[in-house]
DOPA-493198 format. One record per residue (C-alpha): residue number from 1; residue in three letters; x, y, z. Coordinates in nm, 3 decimals. Each point is the difference from the previous one (the first is absolute). Layout:
<nodes>
NUM:ala:X:Y:Z
...
</nodes>
This chain:
<nodes>
1:met:-2.616:2.121:-0.906
2:phe:-0.350:-0.057:0.136
3:cys:-0.156:0.151:-0.313
4:arg:0.200:-0.224:-0.229
5:arg:-0.103:-0.311:0.191
6:leu:-0.363:0.119:0.001
7:val:0.005:0.049:-0.379
8:gly:0.157:-0.344:-0.041
9:gly:-0.269:-0.156:0.215
10:leu:-0.280:0.170:-0.195
11:cys:0.149:-0.121:-0.329
12:ala:0.008:-0.355:0.133
13:leu:-0.358:0.032:0.117
14:phe:-0.151:0.127:-0.325
15:leu:0.219:-0.183:-0.254
16:phe:-0.226:-0.299:-0.072
17:val:0.030:-0.231:-0.301
18:ser:-0.255:-0.275:-0.033
19:asn:0.086:-0.163:-0.333
20:ala:0.347:0.124:-0.098
21:gly:0.172:-0.300:0.161
22:ala:0.240:0.204:0.219
23:lys:-0.028:0.252:0.277
24:glu:0.268:0.255:0.088
25:ser:0.012:0.225:0.305
26:phe:0.246:0.288:0.041
27:tyr:0.165:0.109:0.324
28:ser:0.255:0.268:0.064
29:lys:0.281:-0.255:0.035
30:thr:-0.131:-0.318:-0.165
31:glu:-0.225:-0.133:-0.277
32:val:-0.224:-0.302:0.058
33:thr:-0.140:-0.203:-0.289
34:val:-0.228:-0.305:0.000
35:ile:0.050:-0.206:-0.317
36:pro:-0.239:-0.291:-0.070
37:glu:0.108:-0.260:-0.255
38:thr:-0.321:0.047:-0.198
39:glu:-0.251:0.279:-0.050
40:ser:-0.281:-0.238:0.089
41:val:-0.031:-0.316:0.208
42:ser:-0.077:-0.357:-0.099
43:pro:-0.222:-0.153:0.273
44:thr:0.189:-0.331:-0.004
45:ser:0.362:0.109:-0.061
46:pro:0.255:0.131:0.253
47:leu:0.083:0.369:-0.025
48:gln:0.344:0.151:0.049
49:val:0.031:0.352:0.138
50:met:0.311:0.207:0.059
51:val:0.034:0.292:0.239
52:lys:0.278:0.242:-0.091
53:ile:0.140:0.262:0.237
54:lys:0.249:0.240:-0.156
55:pro:0.204:0.239:0.219
56:lys:0.060:0.338:-0.164
57:asn:0.296:0.240:-0.003
58:asp:0.254:-0.204:0.201
59:trp:-0.249:-0.095:0.271
60:his:-0.013:-0.359:0.120
61:ile:-0.243:-0.233:0.176
62:tyr:0.078:-0.300:0.218
63:trp:-0.026:-0.376:-0.042
64:asn:-0.185:-0.241:0.234
65:asn:0.312:0.010:0.217
66:pro:0.112:0.366:-0.005
67:gly:0.329:-0.069:0.178
68:asp:0.123:0.226:0.281
69:thr:-0.247:0.280:-0.075
70:gly:-0.324:0.060:-0.188
71:ile:-0.352:-0.142:-0.017
72:pro:-0.078:-0.308:-0.212
73:thr:-0.207:0.041:-0.314
74:val:-0.327:-0.195:0.030
75:val:-0.207:-0.085:-0.310
76:asn:-0.333:-0.186:0.029
77:leu:-0.241:-0.084:-0.280
78:gln:-0.352:-0.127:0.069
79:thr:-0.282:-0.096:-0.236
80:asp:-0.341:-0.161:-0.005
81:phe:0.118:-0.205:-0.299
82:gly:0.193:-0.261:0.201
83:arg:0.311:-0.084:0.202
84:val:0.300:0.238:-0.034
85:ile:0.354:-0.140:0.009
86:leu:0.320:0.207:-0.006
87:arg:0.221:-0.184:-0.249
88:arg:0.304:0.221:-0.040
89:gln:0.147:0.326:0.124
90:ser:0.288:0.221:-0.115
91:ser:0.323:-0.049:0.188
92:pro:0.135:0.296:0.197
93:lys:0.339:0.164:-0.026
94:tyr:0.254:0.007:0.281
95:phe:0.099:0.348:0.121
96:leu:0.258:0.090:0.264
97:gln:-0.048:0.355:0.123
98:his:0.300:0.175:0.164
99:asn:0.171:-0.342:0.030
100:ile:-0.231:-0.073:0.292
101:ile:-0.368:-0.028:-0.092
102:thr:-0.117:-0.291:-0.215
103:gln:-0.315:0.047:-0.209
104:tyr:-0.187:-0.234:-0.235
105:ala:-0.199:0.217:-0.236
106:tyr:-0.124:0.084:-0.349
107:asp:0.129:0.305:-0.185
108:ser:-0.153:-0.114:-0.331
109:pro:-0.343:-0.146:-0.093
110:ala:-0.099:-0.297:0.219
111:tyr:-0.259:-0.262:-0.097
112:trp:-0.231:-0.235:0.189
113:leu:-0.146:-0.281:-0.213
114:phe:-0.329:-0.146:0.124
115:glu:-0.200:-0.292:-0.136
116:ile:-0.374:-0.021:0.061
117:ile:-0.160:-0.347:-0.002
118:pro:-0.376:0.022:-0.081
119:asp:-0.241:-0.108:0.273
120:glu:-0.165:-0.320:-0.125
121:asn:-0.311:0.068:0.208
122:lys:-0.073:0.324:-0.181
123:lys:-0.161:-0.002:-0.344
124:trp:0.097:0.311:-0.192
125:gln:-0.201:0.108:-0.300
126:val:0.103:0.208:-0.298
127:gly:-0.080:0.364:0.070
128:gln:0.078:-0.021:0.370
129:his:0.302:0.173:0.153
130:ile:0.265:-0.100:0.251
131:thr:0.175:0.238:0.237
132:leu:0.372:0.011:0.076
133:ala:0.065:0.185:0.327
134:leu:0.356:0.122:0.060
135:glu:0.121:0.091:0.346
136:ala:0.366:0.102:0.027
137:ser:0.220:0.207:0.229
138:trp:0.366:0.101:-0.018
139:gln:0.253:0.253:0.115
140:ala:0.170:0.217:-0.263
141:cys:0.339:0.137:0.106
142:arg:0.271:0.224:-0.134
143:asp:0.115:0.291:0.218
144:glu:-0.320:-0.051:0.200
145:cys:-0.253:-0.281:0.029
146:leu:-0.372:0.016:-0.080
147:asp:-0.257:-0.268:0.076
148:glu:-0.239:-0.064:-0.291
149:lys:-0.280:-0.248:-0.063
150:ile:-0.272:-0.084:-0.246
151:asn:-0.345:-0.160:0.033
152:asp:-0.156:-0.029:-0.342
153:glu:-0.192:-0.225:-0.236
154:ile:-0.018:-0.085:-0.369
155:val:-0.287:-0.182:-0.168
156:leu:0.032:-0.251:-0.287
157:pro:-0.284:-0.145:-0.208
158:val:-0.059:-0.376:-0.029
159:ser:0.045:-0.133:-0.354
160:tyr:0.063:-0.342:-0.155
161:gln:0.244:0.155:-0.246
162:ala:0.246:0.190:0.218
163:val:0.239:0.233:-0.186
164:gln:0.354:0.053:0.127
165:gly:0.071:0.343:0.141
166:thr:0.197:0.237:-0.225
167:asn:0.276:0.061:0.256
168:trp:0.015:-0.348:0.149
169:glu:0.280:-0.153:-0.208
170:lys:0.229:0.305:0.028
171:glu:-0.043:0.023:0.377
172:arg:0.030:-0.378:0.040
173:leu:0.344:0.005:-0.161
174:lys:0.113:0.284:0.226
175:ala:-0.133:-0.180:0.304
176:gln:0.164:-0.326:-0.105
177:his:0.340:0.167:0.010
178:ser:-0.059:0.120:0.356
179:phe:-0.119:-0.338:0.133
180:pro:0.247:-0.257:0.141
181:arg:0.143:-0.204:-0.287
182:gln:-0.013:-0.334:0.177
183:thr:-0.071:-0.175:0.328
184:ile:0.276:-0.180:0.190
185:lys:-0.057:-0.243:0.287
186:gly:0.256:-0.083:0.267
187:ile:0.060:-0.069:0.367
188:phe:0.129:0.183:0.308
189:phe:0.103:-0.073:0.356
190:ile:0.067:0.218:0.304
191:gln:0.318:-0.029:0.203
192:asp:0.200:0.235:0.223
193:asp:-0.259:0.276:-0.043
194:lys:0.037:0.003:-0.377
195:ile:-0.206:-0.143:-0.282
196:phe:0.183:-0.198:-0.268
197:met:-0.176:-0.033:-0.336
198:arg:0.074:-0.219:-0.299
199:phe:-0.173:-0.019:-0.337
200:pro:0.094:-0.111:-0.352
201:arg:0.228:0.232:-0.191
202:phe:-0.155:0.204:-0.282
203:asp:0.131:0.247:-0.254
204:ser:0.049:0.329:0.179
205:asn:0.263:0.254:0.100
206:ser:0.048:-0.132:0.352
207:lys:0.206:0.297:0.116
208:lys:-0.300:0.231:-0.031
209:leu:-0.271:-0.223:0.144
210:his:-0.210:0.132:0.287
211:leu:-0.228:-0.220:0.208
212:ile:-0.336:0.159:0.080
213:pro:-0.240:-0.188:0.233
214:asn:-0.372:0.008:-0.075
215:glu:-0.098:0.066:0.359
216:lys:0.027:0.362:0.104
217:asp:0.089:-0.096:0.359
218:ile:0.302:-0.207:-0.108
219:leu:0.298:0.232:-0.049
220:ile:0.333:-0.135:-0.117
221:asp:0.311:0.139:0.164
222:lys:0.174:0.135:-0.311
223:thr:0.337:0.004:0.176
224:ile:0.001:-0.383:0.004
225:ser:-0.204:-0.109:-0.301
226:gln:0.223:-0.128:-0.281
227:val:-0.024:-0.228:-0.300
228:his:0.244:-0.282:-0.069
229:val:0.016:-0.207:-0.315
230:ser:0.104:-0.362:-0.048
231:asp:-0.017:-0.222:-0.307
232:asp:-0.363:-0.097:0.059
233:tyr:-0.145:0.230:0.267
234:phe:-0.042:0.352:0.126
235:tyr:0.056:0.044:0.375
236:ile:-0.120:0.293:0.206
237:thr:0.094:0.059:0.361
238:ala:-0.214:0.257:0.178
239:ser:-0.093:0.123:0.345
240:phe:-0.362:0.091:0.067
241:tyr:-0.123:0.256:0.248
242:asp:-0.288:-0.230:0.098
243:glu:0.052:-0.369:-0.073
244:ala:-0.329:-0.091:0.169
245:leu:-0.181:0.117:-0.313
246:leu:0.176:-0.248:-0.229
247:gly:-0.207:-0.311:0.074
248:glu:0.043:-0.306:-0.219
249:ser:0.035:0.187:-0.328
250:phe:0.148:0.314:-0.146
251:glu:-0.113:0.195:-0.304
252:gly:0.174:0.290:-0.163
253:val:0.150:0.153:-0.310
254:leu:0.356:0.004:-0.127
255:thr:0.069:0.305:-0.215
256:asp:0.288:0.183:-0.163
257:asn:-0.234:0.298:-0.060
258:lys:-0.044:-0.107:-0.363
259:his:-0.125:-0.357:0.019
260:ser:-0.147:-0.196:0.287
261:thr:-0.070:-0.357:0.109
262:arg:-0.260:-0.128:0.246
263:leu:0.142:-0.205:0.284
264:phe:-0.183:-0.269:0.200
265:leu:0.196:-0.171:0.278
266:his:-0.105:-0.278:0.238
267:lys:0.161:-0.053:0.338
268:thr:0.218:-0.307:0.052
269:glu:0.125:-0.136:0.331
270:thr:0.308:-0.153:-0.166
271:pro:0.268:0.264:-0.065
272:phe:0.153:-0.018:-0.346
273:pro:0.374:0.056:-0.057
274:leu:0.092:0.362:-0.060
275:pro:0.257:0.131:-0.249
276:val:0.338:0.093:0.144
277:glu:-0.011:0.369:0.089
278:glu:0.301:0.046:0.228
279:glu:0.223:0.151:-0.268
280:lys:-0.261:0.252:-0.104
281:ser:-0.079:0.092:0.361
282:leu:0.368:0.048:0.077
283:thr:0.039:0.222:-0.306
284:gln:-0.294:0.209:0.113
285:phe:0.144:0.056:0.346
286:leu:0.346:0.070:-0.140
287:val:-0.152:0.280:-0.208
288:met:-0.182:0.133:0.309
289:ala:0.326:-0.001:0.199
290:phe:0.180:0.179:-0.285
291:leu:-0.270:0.268:-0.018
292:gly:0.008:0.040:0.378
293:gly:0.376:0.061:-0.021
294:leu:-0.047:0.265:-0.270
295:ile:-0.262:0.183:0.205
296:leu:0.228:0.000:0.306
297:asn:0.217:0.259:-0.176
298:leu:-0.288:0.248:0.014
299:met:-0.044:-0.013:0.378
300:pro:0.063:0.341:0.165
301:cys:0.280:-0.133:0.222
302:ile:0.189:-0.143:-0.300
303:phe:-0.072:0.210:-0.308
304:pro:0.180:0.323:0.107
305:ile:0.324:-0.181:0.083
306:leu:0.011:-0.212:-0.314
307:phe:-0.104:0.294:-0.218
308:ile:0.282:0.221:0.126
309:lys:0.252:-0.279:-0.049
310:ala:-0.136:-0.064:-0.350
311:met:0.040:0.369:-0.090
312:his:0.360:0.000:0.123
313:leu:0.063:-0.314:-0.201
314:ile:-0.148:0.142:-0.321
315:asn:0.189:0.329:0.027
316:ser:0.327:-0.142:0.129
317:ala:0.327:0.019:-0.195
318:tyr:0.065:-0.374:0.031
319:ser:0.067:-0.207:-0.306
320:arg:-0.289:-0.201:-0.133
321:gln:0.174:-0.327:0.084
322:lys:0.056:0.109:0.359
323:val:-0.358:0.116:0.049
324:ser:-0.134:-0.321:-0.150
325:ser:0.215:-0.215:0.227
326:glu:-0.120:0.194:0.305
327:ala:-0.362:-0.047:-0.107
328:leu:0.052:-0.375:-0.027
329:leu:0.171:-0.007:0.340
330:tyr:-0.299:0.187:0.145
331:phe:-0.225:-0.263:-0.158
332:cys:0.209:-0.277:0.160
333:gly:-0.015:0.174:0.338
334:val:-0.380:0.020:-0.009
335:leu:-0.034:-0.359:-0.116
336:phe:0.243:-0.126:0.264
337:cys:-0.196:0.175:0.273
338:phe:-0.334:-0.145:-0.113
339:ile:0.149:-0.349:-0.027
340:phe:0.151:0.040:0.346
341:ala:-0.337:0.112:0.139
342:ala:-0.176:-0.295:-0.165
343:val:0.248:-0.253:0.140
344:leu:-0.013:0.160:0.346
345:leu:-0.380:-0.001:0.005
346:trp:-0.009:-0.359:-0.122
347:leu:0.245:-0.120:0.268
348:leu:-0.177:0.185:0.279
349:gln:-0.345:-0.122:-0.107
350:ser:0.130:-0.355:-0.042
351:gly:0.133:0.022:0.354
352:gly:-0.347:0.082:0.131
353:ala:0.028:0.379:0.019
354:lys:-0.332:0.172:-0.064
355:ile:0.121:0.290:-0.213
356:gly:-0.076:0.147:-0.338
357:trp:0.097:0.277:-0.241
358:gly:0.076:0.316:0.196
359:phe:0.085:-0.189:0.319
360:gln:0.316:0.212:0.041
361:leu:-0.217:0.309:0.049
362:gln:-0.146:-0.160:0.312
363:ser:0.339:0.066:0.164
364:pro:0.031:0.346:0.164
365:val:0.379:-0.018:-0.050
366:phe:-0.038:-0.047:-0.376
367:val:-0.259:0.279:-0.022
368:phe:0.235:0.232:0.196
369:ile:0.288:-0.076:-0.240
370:leu:-0.225:0.079:-0.298
371:leu:-0.112:0.322:0.168
372:val:0.360:0.117:0.047
373:met:0.091:-0.095:-0.357
374:phe:-0.293:0.188:-0.154
375:phe:0.066:0.302:0.222
376:ile:0.364:0.019:-0.118
377:ile:-0.114:-0.045:-0.364
378:gly:-0.243:0.288:0.046
379:leu:0.277:0.224:0.137
380:met:0.219:-0.097:-0.294
381:phe:-0.280:0.095:-0.241
382:leu:-0.009:0.342:0.169
383:asp:0.382:0.024:-0.020
384:val:0.009:0.051:0.376
385:ile:0.264:-0.268:0.046
386:his:0.258:-0.155:-0.228
387:phe:0.195:-0.321:0.054
388:asn:0.313:-0.067:-0.198
389:val:0.093:-0.334:0.146
390:ser:-0.299:-0.122:0.189
391:val:-0.205:-0.303:-0.092
392:phe:-0.299:0.216:-0.081
393:asn:0.191:0.190:-0.263
394:arg:0.126:-0.324:-0.154
395:leu:-0.358:-0.127:-0.015
396:ala:-0.177:0.319:-0.100
397:glu:0.246:0.174:-0.237
398:thr:0.148:-0.124:-0.326
399:ser:0.314:0.216:-0.004
400:val:0.222:-0.200:0.237
401:arg:0.318:-0.191:-0.065
402:asn:-0.120:-0.359:0.038
403:thr:-0.293:0.033:-0.240
404:lys:-0.035:-0.374:-0.065
405:leu:-0.044:-0.081:0.367
406:asn:-0.224:0.304:0.030
407:ala:-0.223:-0.123:-0.284
408:phe:-0.043:-0.343:0.157
409:leu:-0.065:0.145:0.347
410:thr:-0.247:0.245:-0.151
411:gly:-0.203:-0.301:-0.112
412:leu:0.002:-0.135:0.355
413:phe:-0.087:0.344:0.134
414:ala:-0.289:0.033:-0.248
415:val:-0.156:-0.321:0.133
416:leu:0.055:0.115:0.356
417:ile:-0.189:0.326:-0.051
418:ala:-0.275:-0.193:-0.183
419:ser:-0.063:-0.228:0.296
420:pro:-0.271:0.223:0.156
421:cys:-0.199:-0.009:-0.323
422:ser:-0.245:-0.249:-0.147
423:ala:-0.120:0.042:-0.358
424:pro:-0.308:-0.138:-0.178
425:phe:0.038:-0.357:-0.130
426:met:0.274:-0.072:0.256
427:gly:-0.232:-0.143:0.265
428:ala:-0.167:-0.254:-0.227
429:ala:0.330:-0.107:-0.159
430:ile:0.189:-0.040:0.329
431:gly:-0.304:-0.160:0.161
432:tyr:-0.009:-0.256:-0.280
433:ser:0.371:-0.071:0.046
434:ile:-0.030:-0.106:0.365
435:thr:-0.218:-0.296:-0.096
436:gln:0.248:-0.121:-0.262
437:pro:0.329:-0.192:0.013
438:phe:0.325:0.195:0.005
439:tyr:0.060:-0.034:-0.375
440:ile:-0.319:0.203:-0.055
441:tyr:0.039:0.219:0.309
442:leu:0.339:0.136:-0.111
443:pro:-0.100:0.102:-0.360
444:ile:-0.282:0.215:0.142
445:phe:0.254:0.208:0.196
446:ile:0.238:0.009:-0.297
447:ala:-0.282:0.136:-0.222
448:leu:-0.076:0.260:0.268
449:gly:0.366:0.103:0.009
450:ile:0.027:0.020:-0.379
451:gly:-0.305:0.225:-0.017
452:tyr:0.138:0.224:0.274
453:ala:0.351:0.028:-0.151
454:leu:-0.097:0.030:-0.365
455:pro:-0.088:0.374:-0.034
456:phe:0.324:0.129:0.154
457:thr:0.204:-0.263:-0.186
458:leu:-0.146:0.106:-0.335
459:ile:0.086:0.360:0.079
460:gly:0.360:-0.104:0.059
461:leu:0.016:-0.208:-0.318
462:phe:-0.147:0.271:-0.221
463:pro:0.084:0.336:0.169
464:his:0.076:0.195:-0.317
465:gln:-0.328:-0.098:-0.164
466:leu:-0.195:0.113:0.306
467:ala:0.203:0.321:0.031
468:arg:-0.151:0.123:-0.329
469:phe:-0.339:0.027:0.167
470:leu:0.120:0.174:0.316
471:pro:0.114:0.360:0.060
472:lys:0.369:0.067:0.038
473:pro:0.152:-0.002:0.351
474:gly:-0.034:0.322:0.187
475:ala:-0.146:0.173:0.301
476:trp:-0.329:-0.184:-0.052
477:met:0.161:-0.322:0.128
478:asn:0.088:0.162:0.332
479:leu:-0.352:0.136:0.026
480:leu:-0.144:-0.342:-0.079
481:lys:0.216:-0.158:0.271
482:lys:-0.143:0.240:0.256
483:ile:-0.355:-0.070:-0.116
484:phe:0.061:-0.373:0.028
485:ala:0.119:0.051:0.355
486:ile:-0.366:0.054:0.095
487:pro:-0.117:-0.363:-0.055
488:val:0.324:-0.123:0.161
489:phe:-0.070:0.197:0.320
490:leu:-0.365:-0.108:-0.011
491:thr:0.131:-0.356:-0.005
492:cys:0.202:0.085:0.311
493:ile:-0.313:0.125:0.175
494:trp:-0.183:-0.316:-0.099
495:leu:0.284:-0.223:0.128
496:gly:0.006:0.199:0.324
497:trp:-0.374:-0.057:0.035
498:ile:0.054:-0.376:-0.049
499:leu:0.284:-0.003:0.253
500:tyr:-0.216:0.184:0.255
501:his:-0.270:-0.266:-0.022
502:gln:0.256:-0.280:0.020
503:ile:0.182:0.120:0.311
504:ser:-0.312:0.136:0.173
505:pro:-0.247:-0.286:0.049
506:ser:-0.236:0.242:0.170
507:ala:-0.007:0.231:-0.303
508:pro:-0.359:0.062:-0.111
509:thr:-0.122:-0.195:-0.300
510:glu:-0.159:0.225:-0.261
511:gln:-0.334:-0.082:-0.149
512:val:-0.011:-0.013:-0.379
513:asp:-0.322:0.196:0.026
514:ser:-0.157:0.128:0.318
515:ala:-0.341:-0.084:-0.142
516:leu:0.095:-0.370:-0.014
517:glu:0.057:-0.239:0.288
518:trp:0.301:-0.222:-0.065
519:glu:0.076:-0.288:0.234
520:thr:0.339:-0.162:0.049
521:phe:0.035:-0.318:-0.202
522:ser:0.034:-0.337:0.169
523:pro:-0.074:-0.351:-0.132
524:ala:-0.247:-0.052:0.284
525:lys:-0.185:0.323:-0.082
526:leu:-0.025:-0.095:-0.367
527:lys:-0.128:-0.347:0.085
528:asp:-0.263:0.145:0.233
529:leu:-0.127:0.242:-0.264
530:gln:-0.016:-0.276:-0.261
531:ser:-0.197:-0.225:0.234
532:arg:-0.263:0.275:0.020
533:lys:-0.016:0.033:-0.383
534:gln:0.140:0.351:0.029
535:ser:0.154:0.171:-0.300
536:val:0.365:0.080:0.075
537:phe:0.257:0.225:-0.167
538:ile:0.363:-0.050:0.107
539:asp:0.268:0.262:-0.065
540:phe:0.350:-0.152:0.022
541:thr:0.217:0.308:0.022
542:ala:0.316:0.151:0.148
543:lys:0.115:0.352:0.066
544:trp:0.312:-0.062:-0.212
545:cys:-0.216:-0.101:-0.300
546:leu:-0.046:0.303:-0.228
547:thr:-0.262:-0.172:-0.217
548:cys:-0.201:-0.075:0.315
549:leu:0.005:0.364:0.107
550:val:-0.109:0.121:-0.345
551:asn:-0.290:-0.246:-0.007
552:glu:-0.108:0.109:0.347
553:gln:-0.019:0.363:-0.105
554:thr:-0.156:-0.045:-0.345
555:ala:-0.230:-0.302:0.039
556:leu:-0.049:-0.112:0.360
557:ser:-0.082:0.355:0.109
558:ser:-0.245:0.061:-0.285
559:val:-0.370:0.071:0.043
560:lys:-0.082:-0.299:-0.220
561:phe:0.191:-0.240:0.226
562:arg:-0.174:0.136:0.310
563:arg:-0.337:-0.043:-0.171
564:leu:0.081:-0.358:-0.103
565:val:0.108:-0.087:0.354
566:lys:-0.326:0.134:0.136
567:glu:-0.229:-0.151:-0.265
568:lys:0.165:-0.345:0.008
569:asn:0.057:0.005:0.377
570:ile:0.368:-0.085:-0.053
571:ala:0.227:-0.060:0.298
572:leu:0.342:0.164:-0.047
573:leu:0.319:-0.169:0.122
574:lys:0.344:0.161:-0.022
575:ala:0.307:-0.224:-0.001
576:asp:0.288:0.241:0.068
577:trp:0.330:-0.169:-0.094
578:thr:0.220:0.298:0.086
579:asn:0.163:-0.211:0.271
580:lys:0.053:-0.375:-0.001
581:asp:-0.320:-0.193:0.055
582:ala:-0.008:-0.378:-0.040
583:asp:-0.379:-0.012:-0.030
584:ile:-0.005:0.251:-0.286
585:thr:0.288:-0.175:-0.178
586:ala:-0.180:-0.333:0.028
587:ala:-0.325:0.158:-0.122
588:leu:0.177:0.146:-0.304
589:ala:0.134:-0.345:-0.082
590:thr:-0.353:-0.144:-0.005
591:tyr:-0.073:0.238:-0.288
592:gln:0.329:-0.094:-0.171
593:arg:0.156:0.337:0.073
594:asn:0.298:0.113:0.202
595:ser:-0.020:0.376:-0.055
596:val:-0.236:0.292:0.037
597:pro:-0.229:0.154:-0.106
598:leu:-0.260:-0.275:-0.008
599:tyr:-0.374:0.057:0.007
600:val:-0.233:-0.292:0.074
601:tyr:-0.379:-0.003:-0.001
602:tyr:-0.241:-0.263:0.133
603:asn:-0.356:0.069:-0.116
604:gly:-0.165:-0.192:0.284
605:gln:-0.143:-0.264:-0.234
606:asp:0.299:-0.176:-0.155
607:lys:0.271:-0.156:0.212
608:glu:0.272:0.095:-0.245
609:pro:0.146:0.351:-0.005
610:ile:0.010:0.251:-0.284
611:ile:0.347:0.147:-0.054
612:leu:-0.007:0.363:-0.115
613:pro:0.265:0.168:-0.219
614:gln:0.301:0.164:0.168
615:leu:-0.091:0.342:-0.139
616:leu:-0.343:0.109:0.120
617:thr:-0.248:0.258:-0.123
618:pro:-0.355:0.063:0.120
619:gln:-0.124:-0.159:-0.323
620:ile:0.202:-0.318:0.060
621:leu:-0.136:-0.022:0.355
622:gly:-0.354:0.036:-0.135
623:lys:0.061:-0.283:-0.245
624:tyr:0.139:-0.250:0.250
625:leu:-0.201:0.079:0.314
626:arg:-0.323:-0.158:-0.121
</nodes>
């Protein structure tokens, strides 16, 4: 690697063209070319010069604002001929790596167009020469990143009859396609920690537009940024990581990765009316609730039970009509239970109760009932016990007399066993619902219930079609039941662990990581840390929250998180919601949430918090803990 870079540097050093009108330097990952408009210079006429940097073999280089990672590309041109002005620059492309990291970069040739205005105080004579000095640096990345730079010169003769360079027109046309097509001016204002932008509508595919700020220290939160279209205007609502950098104006680029537009916005103190977005926002959260319901089926305390029931349903001797009716009754049972939970939560919260999703698990009695139920289910999976008339058989087996009642109760039972679980997307959707009127609150829970009930219902509606892809009934089903008993008994151990901490106030509180010092959350403690400009990370968690426990083991115990805490001097607060706690419930409400997990970060500079995703990885922590 060192030898290749050394050869590239020697080529750049000895490749010198004085009169050819262009200079090209070769690197292992990029090619750099200086392209003057003419092969000679008129002493009284402006001179245009382009600098072209071409990444090779799927490598890329970064724009002025590289995004979440990377080093900006810097191109400077100096000359003794006169004043140098950067007129235009190729627009970058928007890249989203691993659905987390945003990058603004070039993976194809990028151009910088300079104009040189002759110095009126200098009198150039024919036969003299001017010098163009290029200084540029960039980072080339693919599987690895290499820092490269160039410091070089080309010399052009002075002539009253300048001849256009042979490659100028061809390269100019290529560069023209990469430059922004137009410049749009508009206004913006800041309110409620968001920036609202408005500018005249132009011809573009608005669904693919990405807003890229010029300043490398201004990063747009991509989870909030969105484009709305009206008859006359484009609207963009965005949240910035550092609003202090905005000032009185904003410059950036709008791109769909094919064409781009320059954007200049001036700040206004008078807010302009915004387009109605409630319907779209509701639709978005309904989809999130639906997806959260689907994912609930995959939780280890739910999947084994529903899978076994689904296999019995597919391989049963029932008529298709009977199986379909039972599937629909199961669907109704699930939906009824979610609607009941929504109404109950709404009434309790309206009455002043400080509770949220999962509040029932804060009751030791409820946790004990769940523990007994899962223990009996585990024994049934092992065929240790059999009930012919008990309620558990009616809820857990399909071959009983009153199958219609059984199907409906199975739906209720499925929601009951799902109550210890919280899936991705659920927290944001339910958190959004608590700030809305009841006619929006209720559809969120209905969407959650539909997502949860749908997989098993589809199996019941189309059992014969699914049976074609499954092996015939046999001994393997009994073996599978015994294997699935393992996660059921692990759930029992987990519930017993929760119960122990609920009925034993003196039970020791485990550290997420012995190398980290977590303090107990309190509003007063948070306020004190903020007053001292201290960075703070808050973990809202509970021992009955499976997602919380997974995040603690995979992300909050990682070496990267420990390093970030040390480097950023981050204070760690743990808000354990295993038992009822009015302060924690009230704190969750300030972030428009009523469930866990929730991860909140204050960077010590901004007053407003940064809300992290529900599912954490070390990479996500590195992105948000700036």
